[in-house]
C-alpha positions in Angstrom: 126.6 58.8 82.6 127.6 56.2 85.2 128.7 56.5 88.8 129.8 53.4 90.6 128.0 51.4 87.9 124.7 53.2 88.5 123.1 55.5 85.9 122.8 59.0 87.3 121.7 61.2 84.3 118.1 60.7 85.2 118.4 62.4 88.6 120.0 65.6 87.5 117.3 67.3 85.5 115.3 70.1 87.0 111.5 70.5 86.7 109.5 73.6 87.6 107.5 71.9 90.3 110.3 71.2 92.7 111.0 74.5 94.5 110.8 76.1 97.9 110.6 79.7 99.0 112.4 80.7 102.2 111.6 84.0 104.0 114.1 84.9 106.6 115.8 81.5 106.2 112.6 79.6 107.0 110.2 77.8 104.8 107.0 79.6 106.1 104.5 78.4 103.5 104.0 76.0 100.7 103.8 77.8 97.4 102.1 76.6 94.2 103.7 79.2 91.9 106.5 81.7 91.8 106.4 83.9 88.7 108.1 87.0 87.3 111.7 86.6 88.5 113.9 88.5 86.1 116.2 91.4 85.4 116.3 93.8 82.5 119.4 95.9 81.9 118.5 99.3 80.5 120.4 100.2 77.3 120.9 103.1 75.0 121.5 102.6 71.3 123.8 105.1 69.6 124.5 105.4 65.9 128.0 106.5 65.0 128.4 108.7 62.0 129.9 107.0 59.0 129.5 103.5 60.5 126.3 102.2 58.9 126.8 98.5 59.6 127.1 98.7 63.4 125.6 100.4 66.4 126.9 101.2 69.9 125.2 99.9 73.0 125.6 101.8 76.3 124.4 99.8 79.3 122.6 101.4 82.2 120.9 100.4 85.4 119.5 97.0 86.1 115.7 96.9 86.6 114.3 93.9 88.5 110.8 92.7 87.7 108.3 92.0 90.5 107.9 88.4 91.8 104.4 87.0 92.5 104.1 84.1 94.9 100.9 82.1 94.9 99.6 79.6 97.3 96.4 77.9 98.4 94.4 79.9 100.9 95.0 78.6 104.4 94.8 79.8 108.0 98.4 80.8 107.9 98.5 84.7 108.0 102.1 85.0 106.9 101.3 87.1 103.8 98.8 89.3 105.5 101.1 89.8 108.6 103.8 91.0 106.2 101.8 93.6 104.3 99.3 94.8 107.0 101.8 96.9 109.0 102.8 98.7 105.7 99.1 99.5 105.0 98.6 100.8 108.6 101.6 103.0 108.5 100.8 104.4 105.1 97.2 105.2 106.0 98.4 106.9 109.2 100.6 109.2 107.1 103.8 107.7 108.5 106.7 106.5 106.4 106.7 102.7 106.4 109.2 101.1 108.8 111.7 98.7 107.3 109.7 95.6 106.4 112.2 94.3 103.9 113.3 90.7 104.0 115.7 88.6 102.1 114.0 85.7 100.4 115.5 82.5 98.9 113.9 80.7 95.9 115.4 77.2 95.8 115.0 74.8 92.8 115.8 71.1 93.2 116.6 68.2 90.9 114.8 64.9 91.0 117.3 63.5 93.5 116.3 66.3 95.9 119.6 68.2 95.7 119.5 72.0 95.5 120.5 73.0 92.0 120.1 76.7 92.1 119.1 79.4 94.6 118.0 83.0 93.8 118.2 85.3 96.8 115.9 88.4 96.5 117.6 91.1 98.4 115.5 93.6 100.4 112.1 92.2 99.2 109.1 94.1 100.3 105.4 93.4 99.5 103.8 95.7 97.0 100.6 93.8 96.4 98.3 91.2 97.9 95.3 89.6 96.2 92.6 87.4 97.7 91.1 84.6 95.7 88.1 85.0 93.5 85.1 83.5 95.1 82.4 81.8 93.1 79.3 80.0 94.5 79.4 77.4 91.7 83.2 77.1 91.6 85.2 74.0 92.7 88.8 75.2 92.2 91.3 75.7 94.9 91.2 79.3 96.4 94.6 80.9 95.6 96.0 84.0 97.3 99.0 85.9 95.9 101.6 88.2 97.2 103.6 90.5 94.9 107.1 91.5 95.9 109.5 94.2 94.7 113.2 93.7 95.6 116.4 95.7 95.5 118.8 93.1 94.0 119.3 89.4 93.3 122.1 86.9 94.0 122.4 83.5 92.4 124.1 80.4 93.8 124.5 77.2 91.8 124.9 73.6 92.9 128.6 73.7 92.2 128.9 76.5 94.7 127.0 75.0 97.5 123.5 75.3 96.0 122.1 77.6 98.7 122.4 81.3 99.3 122.5 83.3 102.5 119.7 85.6 103.6 122.1 87.1 106.2 122.9 90.1 104.0 123.1 93.4 105.8 122.8 97.0 104.7 125.9 99.2 104.6 126.0 102.8 105.9 124.4 104.1 102.7 121.4 101.9 103.1 122.2 99.5 100.3 123.0 95.8 100.6 126.6 94.7 99.9 127.2 93.7 96.3 129.9 91.1 97.3 
């Protein structure tokens, strides 16, 4: 493919090492890994009497898998500051206040253009793990944060590439599906 006489096909591929994670529309930490993003639609399989060569599939609710973010241990307390108030409220017997945040996972091509953005709607921490420590080890200390979320929106390069974290809950407590 050529654009103004220049070959451009080499700049449009996406690799897994070119991504950012934004929490509340800000890149708050450098992440080494983001794993687990996915959705599974529940289904029910029904067999219809007399129809032996087919089955009927009834679709149910979407179930979103937890996302795990990993990064090198640093003096940035962003992960701990997010989960610590939830632990304190839970141990005090109080229902946790709303610590949900919208989070963008942005993937870039080799030219640095945003190719795709997944917005996790209503993300909340459900796990935190400190790195394993070994006296004879020489590997980088990695901490991880596991997030559950209520929904996902996807934006592609052709539609602007980025997504908005300015989603608001409606009266029923759910985020708009628009």
